[in-house]
N, C-alpha and C positions, 0 to 999 in steps of 0.2 A: 504494499499499500504506499502510495506516495505521500510525502509530507505536504502540508499546505505551503503554498507559494510564499506566504509572508514569513514563515519559519526559515525556509531555504534562503530567502533574500537576507534575512536578519543574520544568519550564520555566515553567509558569504561576506556581508558588510563588516562583520566583526574581524574576520581574518584579513580582509583587504585593508581596513583601517590600521590594523596593527602593523602590517607590512609597510604601508605607505608612511606611517609615523616613524618607523625605524630608518627607512632609506630616503626620506624626503629631503634631507639636507645634504645629500651627496651629489646633487646635480645630475640626476639620471632621468631626464624628461623623455629621452628616447625609449628607455626601458619601461617607463610609466605609460607611454603611448602604446607600446606592444601589450602591456598588461591590460590596459583599458580595452583594447580591441579583443583580446582573448576572453576577458570577462564578459563582454557583451555577447560574443558568439556563444559562449557556454550557457549563458542564461537563456538565449534564444533557443538553443538546442534543447535545453531542459523544458521550456514551455511548449515547444513543438511536440516533443515526445509525450508530455503530460496530456496535451489536448489532441493528440494524434493528427497533426497537420503535416501535409506533404511539402509545403513551400519552404523556402529558406527562412522565412519569418521577418523579413525586413519591412514588409507592409503591415503585417499583423502586429508586430512588436517594434515600432520605430524607437529611436533614441528617446523621444519625449515620454513614451510609455514606460520604458525601462527606468528612467530617472525620476520622472514626476509622479507617475502612478504607483509603480512598485517601490520606489524609494531606494534604488540602487545607489551606492556610494559613488560620487563623481570624483575620480582620481584627479588631483591637480596636475596641470601640465607645466607650470612655471614654478621656479623656486621662490621661497618667500622673500628673498632679498632682491634688490635691483643690481644689475651688473655695474661694476665700477667704471668710471669714465677713464678712457685711455689718455695717458699723458702724451702730449705732442712736443716735438722740438728737441 
C-alpha cells in the first residue's frame, strides 16, 4: 500500500533540506541544479506510478504543482553571499 503523497513529500523535504543546509555554503550551484532536476523527475515518476498514468507527467504535474500545491522544497540556486567585486588596475 502506498503512503499518502503528503507523507512522501514531507520525508523527501526533510532529507533535501538537511543535505542543502550542509552543502549550501560550498558554492555548488551546478550540483544543486542537477539535484533539483533529479528530485522533480523522481517525484513525477512517483505520482505517475501512484495514479497509473502513461505520460511523462510534465503537463499533469508542472513545476507550479510540485512546488505550490505539494509543497516540495525549492532548492536555492544562488549562494547566500554576493560575489566580491574584482579589483582592477
